[in-house]
C-alpha positions as CSV (number, residue, x, y, z in Angstrom):
1,M,-14.0,28.4,19.2
2,R,-11.8,27.6,16.3
3,S,-13.1,23.5,16.7
4,H,-16.4,24.8,15.6
5,S,-15.0,26.0,12.3
6,Y,-13.0,23.5,12.0
7,I,-16.0,20.4,12.2
8,N,-17.8,23.2,10.1
9,T,-15.3,23.0,7.3
10,T,-14.4,19.2,8.0
11,K,-18.4,18.2,7.1
12,S,-18.5,20.8,4.1
13,I,-15.5,18.5,2.6
14,I,-17.2,15.4,3.7
15,N,-19.9,16.9,1.9
16,Q,-18.3,18.0,-1.3
17,Y,-15.9,15.4,-1.8
18,D,-17.2,12.4,-4.1
19,G,-14.1,10.0,-4.2
20,S,-13.0,10.1,-7.9
21,M,-9.9,11.3,-6.6
22,P,-7.3,10.6,-4.2
23,L,-8.5,12.2,-0.8
24,A,-5.2,14.0,-0.7
25,S,-5.1,15.0,-3.9
26,W,-8.3,16.8,-3.6
27,L,-7.3,18.4,0.0
28,K,-4.5,19.7,-1.6
29,Q,-7.2,21.4,-4.6
30,F,-9.5,22.4,-1.9
31,F,-6.7,24.3,0.0
32,K,-5.1,25.9,-2.6
33,S,-8.5,28.0,-3.7
34,E,-9.5,28.7,-0.2
35,K,-7.0,31.0,0.6
36,K,-7.7,31.6,4.3
37,Y,-6.7,28.8,6.3
38,G,-3.1,29.2,7.4
39,S,-1.1,26.1,7.8
40,T,-2.4,25.1,10.9
41,D,-6.0,24.7,10.3
42,R,-5.0,23.2,7.1
43,K,-3.7,20.4,9.3
44,Q,-6.0,20.6,11.8
45,I,-9.1,20.0,9.2
46,A,-7.2,17.3,6.9
47,H,-6.3,15.3,9.9
48,A,-10.2,15.2,11.1
49,C,-11.2,14.2,7.6
50,Y,-9.2,11.3,7.5
51,C,-9.9,10.2,10.8
52,Y,-13.5,10.2,9.9
53,Y,-12.9,8.2,6.6
54,R,-11.2,5.7,8.6
55,L,-14.2,4.7,10.8
56,G,-15.3,3.1,8.0
57,N,-18.8,1.7,8.2
58,S,-18.7,1.8,11.9
59,F,-20.6,4.2,14.1
60,N,-23.1,4.6,11.5
61,S,-25.9,5.6,13.3
62,N,-24.5,8.8,15.0
63,P,-24.9,12.0,13.9
64,I,-21.9,13.4,11.8
65,D,-20.5,15.9,14.0
66,E,-20.1,13.0,16.9
67,R,-18.5,10.9,14.4
68,I,-15.8,13.2,13.5
69,L,-15.5,13.8,17.1
70,I,-15.2,9.9,17.5
71,A,-13.0,9.1,15.0
72,I,-10.3,12.4,16.4
73,F,-10.5,10.3,19.5
74,L,-10.1,7.0,18.6
75,C,-7.4,8.2,15.7
76,S,-5.1,10.3,17.8
77,S,-2.3,9.8,20.1
78,S,-1.8,13.4,21.6
79,E,-4.0,16.2,22.7
80,N,-5.7,18.5,20.2
81,I,-8.1,21.6,19.7
82,F,-11.7,19.3,18.6
83,L,-11.4,17.4,21.8
84,K,-9.7,20.2,24.5
85,E,-12.8,22.3,23.5
86,L,-15.5,20.0,22.3
87,K,-14.9,16.8,24.4
88,P,-12.4,17.4,27.2
89,E,-12.8,14.5,29.1
90,W,-11.7,12.1,26.1
91,N,-8.8,14.6,25.8
92,Q,-7.5,13.7,29.1
93,S,-7.9,10.1,27.8
94,I,-5.8,10.4,24.6
95,L,-2.9,8.8,25.8
96,L,-5.3,5.8,25.9
97,S,-4.5,2.1,23.7
98,L,-7.0,1.9,21.0
99,V,-9.3,-1.0,23.3
100,E,-9.0,1.1,25.9
101,K,-10.4,3.9,23.7
102,L,-13.4,2.0,22.9
103,N,-14.2,0.4,26.0
104,L,-14.7,3.7,26.9
105,L,-17.1,4.5,24.5
106,N,-19.0,1.1,24.7
107,A,-18.2,0.4,21.4
108,I,-15.6,-2.5,20.7
109,N,-18.5,-4.0,18.7
110,E,-18.7,-1.3,16.5
111,V,-15.0,-2.5,15.4
112,D,-16.6,-5.7,13.3
113,Q,-18.6,-3.3,11.3
114,L,-15.6,-1.0,10.0
115,F,-14.6,-2.6,7.3
116,P,-17.4,-3.1,4.5
117,F,-16.8,-5.7,2.6
118,G,-15.8,-8.3,5.2
119,A,-17.7,-11.5,3.7
120,E,-14.9,-10.2,0.6
121,L,-11.7,-11.1,2.8
122,S,-9.2,-13.9,3.0
123,E,-10.3,-16.7,5.9
124,Q,-6.1,-16.2,6.1
125,V,-6.6,-12.1,7.1
126,D,-7.5,-11.5,11.0
127,R,-11.1,-9.5,10.8
128,H,-10.6,-8.5,13.6
129,E,-7.3,-7.3,13.8
130,F,-7.2,-6.2,10.3
131,N,-10.0,-3.5,11.0
132,L,-8.7,-2.3,14.1
133,S,-5.4,-0.8,11.9
134,F,-7.8,1.1,9.9
135,L,-7.3,3.1,12.9
136,F,-3.8,4.2,12.6
137,Q,-1.9,6.0,10.6
138,P,0.9,3.4,8.6
139,D,4.5,4.0,8.6
140,L,6.7,4.7,6.2
141,F,9.4,2.4,5.4
142,L,12.6,2.5,3.6
143,R,14.6,-0.1,1.9
144,I,18.5,1.2,1.7
145,R,19.9,0.1,-1.3
146,P,23.5,-2.1,-1.3
147,G,26.4,-0.3,0.4
148,K,24.3,2.9,1.0
149,K,23.5,1.8,4.5
150,E,26.4,3.8,6.5
151,K,25.7,6.7,4.6
152,V,22.0,6.5,5.2
153,I,22.1,6.1,8.2
154,A,24.4,9.2,9.6
155,Q,22.1,11.6,7.3
156,L,19.5,10.5,9.4
157,T,21.4,10.5,12.3
158,E,22.5,14.1,11.8
159,G,18.8,15.6,10.6
160,G,17.6,14.3,14.0
161,V,15.4,11.9,12.2
162,D,14.1,9.3,14.6
163,F,14.1,5.8,13.3
164,K,14.1,2.2,13.4
165,I,16.3,-0.3,12.0
166,I,14.0,-3.3,11.3
167,N,16.6,-5.8,9.6
168,N,19.6,-5.0,8.1
169,D,18.5,-2.7,5.1
170,C,14.9,-1.5,6.4
171,L,14.0,1.1,7.8
172,Q,10.5,2.0,9.8
173,L,9.7,5.3,10.2
174,N,7.1,8.2,11.5
175,N,4.3,8.8,8.1
176,Q,4.7,12.6,8.2
177,T,9.1,12.2,8.3
178,K,10.1,14.3,4.8
179,A,12.9,12.1,4.7
180,D,12.8,13.3,1.1
181,E,14.8,16.2,2.3
182,I,17.4,14.3,3.9
183,L,18.0,11.7,1.6
184,H,18.5,10.9,-1.9
185,F,15.7,8.3,-3.2
186,D,15.9,5.4,-5.4
187,A,19.6,6.4,-5.6
188,D,20.4,5.3,-1.9
189,V,17.2,4.3,-0.7
190,V,13.4,3.3,-1.9
191,V,10.4,3.9,-0.7
192,Q,9.3,0.6,-0.1
193,D,6.5,-0.9,2.3
194,L,7.6,-3.3,4.8
195,N,6.0,-6.3,2.8
196,S,7.2,-5.6,-0.3
197,Q,10.4,-5.6,0.9
198,Q,9.7,-9.3,1.2
199,V,8.2,-10.3,-2.1
200,L,11.5,-12.1,-2.9
201,Q,11.7,-14.8,0.1
202,P,9.8,-17.4,-1.6
203,L,12.1,-17.4,-5.1
204,E,15.5,-17.4,-2.8
205,K,16.2,-21.0,-2.2
206,F,15.7,-21.4,-5.7
207,L,17.9,-18.5,-7.7
208,A,21.4,-18.4,-7.2
209,D,22.9,-15.0,-6.6
210,D,25.1,-15.3,-9.4
211,N,22.8,-16.5,-11.9
212,P,22.1,-14.5,-15.4
213,L,18.7,-14.9,-15.5
214,Q,16.1,-13.2,-17.4
215,L,13.4,-11.5,-16.0
216,W,10.2,-10.2,-17.2
217,D,8.4,-7.9,-14.6
218,C,5.5,-7.7,-16.6
219,C,3.1,-5.3,-15.0
220,A,5.8,-3.4,-13.7
221,A,4.2,0.1,-12.7
222,S,7.1,2.3,-11.4
223,G,9.7,0.1,-10.9
224,G,10.2,-0.6,-7.4
225,K,10.1,-4.7,-7.5
226,S,12.6,-3.9,-9.9
227,I,14.8,-2.6,-8.4
228,L,14.5,-4.2,-5.6
229,F,15.1,-8.0,-7.8
230,H,18.3,-6.0,-9.4
231,D,19.4,-5.5,-5.7
232,H,19.0,-8.9,-4.8
233,Y,20.6,-10.6,-8.1
234,P,22.7,-7.8,-9.9
235,Q,23.4,-10.4,-12.6
236,V,19.6,-10.4,-13.9
237,Q,18.9,-9.7,-17.5
238,L,16.0,-7.0,-16.9
239,S,12.2,-6.5,-19.1
240,V,10.2,-4.2,-18.1
241,S,6.1,-3.3,-19.4
242,D,2.9,-1.4,-18.6
243,V,0.3,-0.7,-19.9
244,R,0.3,2.9,-19.2
245,E,3.3,5.1,-21.2
246,S,3.1,7.6,-18.7
247,I,3.6,5.5,-15.9
248,L,6.8,3.4,-17.5
249,I,8.3,7.1,-18.4
250,N,8.4,7.7,-14.0
251,L,9.9,4.0,-14.1
252,Q,12.7,5.1,-16.9
253,N,13.0,8.1,-14.7
254,R,13.5,5.8,-11.1
255,F,15.9,3.6,-12.8
256,K,18.3,6.3,-13.6
257,R,18.4,7.8,-10.3
258,A,19.0,3.8,-9.0
259,G,21.5,3.5,-11.6
260,I,20.0,0.9,-14.0
261,K,20.6,1.1,-17.6
262,N,20.8,-2.4,-19.2
263,Y,17.1,-3.3,-19.0
264,H,13.9,-3.7,-21.8
265,A,11.1,-1.5,-21.2
266,F,8.0,-2.2,-23.6
267,I,4.8,-1.1,-23.6
268,A,2.4,-4.2,-23.1
269,D,-1.6,-4.9,-22.9
270,I,-1.1,-8.3,-21.1
271,A,-4.4,-8.6,-20.8
272,S,-5.6,-8.6,-24.4
273,E,-7.0,-11.6,-25.9
274,N,-4.4,-11.0,-29.0
275,F,-1.1,-10.0,-26.9
276,Q,1.5,-12.3,-27.7
277,L,5.8,-12.2,-26.6
278,K,8.0,-14.1,-28.4
279,K,10.9,-14.2,-26.2
280,N,10.6,-16.4,-23.1
281,F,12.0,-15.9,-19.6
282,D,13.7,-17.5,-16.9
283,L,11.5,-15.6,-13.9
284,V,8.1,-13.7,-14.5
285,I,7.3,-11.6,-11.8
286,C,3.2,-10.1,-12.2
287,D,2.4,-7.7,-9.4
288,A,-1.3,-7.3,-10.3
289,P,-3.7,-4.4,-11.1
290,C,-6.2,-5.2,-8.0
291,S,-8.4,-3.7,-5.4
292,G,-5.5,-2.3,-3.2
293,S,-8.0,-3.4,-0.1
294,G,-4.5,-4.5,2.0
295,T,-3.1,-0.5,1.7
296,W,-6.7,0.8,1.9
297,S,-5.0,2.1,5.1
298,R,-3.3,4.8,3.4
299,T,-6.3,5.6,2.0
300,P,-9.0,4.9,4.2
301,E,-11.2,7.3,1.4
302,Q,-11.7,3.6,0.3
303,L,-14.1,2.2,2.9
304,C,-16.8,4.5,1.8
305,F,-16.0,4.8,-2.1
306,F,-14.8,1.6,-3.6
307,K,-17.5,-0.5,-5.0
308,K,-17.7,-4.1,-4.6
309,D,-18.6,-5.3,-8.1
310,K,-15.0,-3.6,-9.2
311,I,-13.9,-6.8,-6.8
312,E,-15.4,-9.2,-9.9
313,T,-13.6,-6.8,-12.7
314,Y,-10.1,-6.9,-11.1
315,S,-10.3,-10.7,-10.3
316,N,-11.3,-11.0,-14.4
317,L,-8.5,-8.7,-15.2
318,Q,-5.9,-11.0,-13.6
319,K,-6.6,-13.9,-14.8
320,R,-6.4,-12.4,-18.1
321,I,-3.0,-10.8,-17.3
322,V,-1.8,-14.3,-16.1
323,I,-2.7,-16.4,-18.3
324,N,-1.0,-14.7,-21.5
325,A,2.2,-13.9,-18.7
326,A,2.6,-16.7,-18.0
327,K,3.0,-18.4,-21.5
328,A,6.8,-16.2,-21.3
329,I,8.2,-18.7,-18.8
330,K,10.7,-21.5,-20.3
331,K,10.6,-25.1,-19.0
332,N,11.7,-24.6,-15.3
333,G,11.1,-21.3,-15.0
334,Y,9.1,-19.4,-12.2
335,F,6.4,-17.3,-11.9
336,L,5.7,-15.1,-9.1
337,Y,1.7,-13.2,-8.5
338,I,1.9,-10.8,-6.2
339,T,-1.2,-8.6,-4.7
340,C,-1.8,-5.6,-2.0
341,S,-5.2,-6.9,-1.7
342,V,-6.5,-9.0,0.6
343,F,-10.0,-10.5,-1.3
344,K,-10.3,-14.1,-1.6
345,R,-11.4,-13.7,-5.9
346,E,-8.1,-11.7,-6.4
347,N,-5.7,-14.5,-4.5
348,E,-6.3,-17.9,-3.9
349,E,-9.0,-17.7,-6.7
350,V,-6.8,-16.4,-9.1
351,V,-4.1,-19.2,-8.0
352,E,-6.8,-21.5,-8.2
353,F,-6.9,-20.3,-11.7
354,L,-3.8,-20.5,-13.3
355,Q,-3.7,-24.3,-11.8
356,K,-6.4,-25.6,-13.5
357,N,-5.5,-23.5,-16.6
358,A,-1.9,-23.2,-16.9
359,S,0.6,-26.1,-16.7
360,L,2.1,-24.9,-13.8
361,Q,2.5,-25.9,-10.1
362,L,2.2,-24.3,-7.1
363,K,4.9,-24.2,-4.4
364,A,4.5,-21.4,-2.2
365,M,1.4,-19.3,-1.3
366,Q,1.4,-16.9,1.2
367,Y,-0.2,-13.7,3.1
368,L,2.5,-11.0,4.1
369,K,0.0,-9.7,7.2
370,G,0.8,-5.8,8.1
371,Y,-1.9,-4.7,9.7
372,D,-0.3,-5.5,13.3
373,R,2.6,-3.8,12.5
374,K,1.6,-0.4,10.6
375,A,2.1,-1.6,7.5
376,D,0.9,-2.9,4.0
377,T,-0.8,-6.4,3.7
378,L,0.2,-8.2,0.5
379,F,-0.2,-11.9,-1.0
380,T,2.2,-13.6,-3.2
381,S,2.1,-17.3,-4.6
382,L,4.7,-18.7,-6.3
383,F,4.8,-21.4,-9.6
384,T,6.9,-23.1,-11.3
385,L,6.6,-24.6,-15.2
């Protein structure tokens, strides 16, 4: 039976993969070197691997073959060859809800073991619901850029793509949708998670739409937050920086596609003790390097390979960054701190650190929870000087 071959290959991958690169990249290399697998084979095996890592720390007492089948049962929403050949009774129950499946396995308590770092979670995060979210593949979210809605909707409709309109400029699609073959990314739409699109909400009551303020996106990465801000406040005088030159090149290419021309980009190691910036800004956005734990349902291998001591490493890095970045805020200016983490030490602890070590007043703090919406979970806090 093919399912036995698939299971054996899945086990072989699990034994070889060490988490040193994203699973998606590793699988791409693996299948490139193993020409014997056709497209159907690759799809089935990759699905089994992702399902396996979605179990995290749960079902650890079960043999690996059984864990793989349990994972496929819990994480699949349609019949598949694994269950059809090896667990036909589970295959017949594949359309049950996740809770019903767990009850069928008498395993509802296993969910509490799934996330290995429960003690590090913020109290604001519902641990049970957060754990359940790892058993689903998150959706793809697109943000429609100003003036492009009619065009984008028409292109998706013509292409026969299923989508849901979440709000005026947010679309939700199946994660497997090849939207880049239909839409013009960055020019018309931006790939941006549901909650990444909401991070500017704390600023809305403080900033005027026509205010030509000076903004520094100090950990800009590929520029998604900067494009978002530019679309909401087109008069912005934009400065962007990152410690990685390659990332800034990617940002500049995205800005070109997005039609953003007037900006200043520079390389900066803001965590350095010697960092200084002569210019001050009305607003500093710090989307800080972090564990990314609020996005791990997209990269579930992190449940098995992330090391707990890295939380402290990230927290210390964030504190160095924010204390230096905060020095560049004008009087009565604003500082927006963002992570895609659910860990207290990367969020609430950094907020407390800023309050104690910088002359900043906390205006708002919240978790943007996506674990019940097939989206990412983010943290934001807004300060003023």
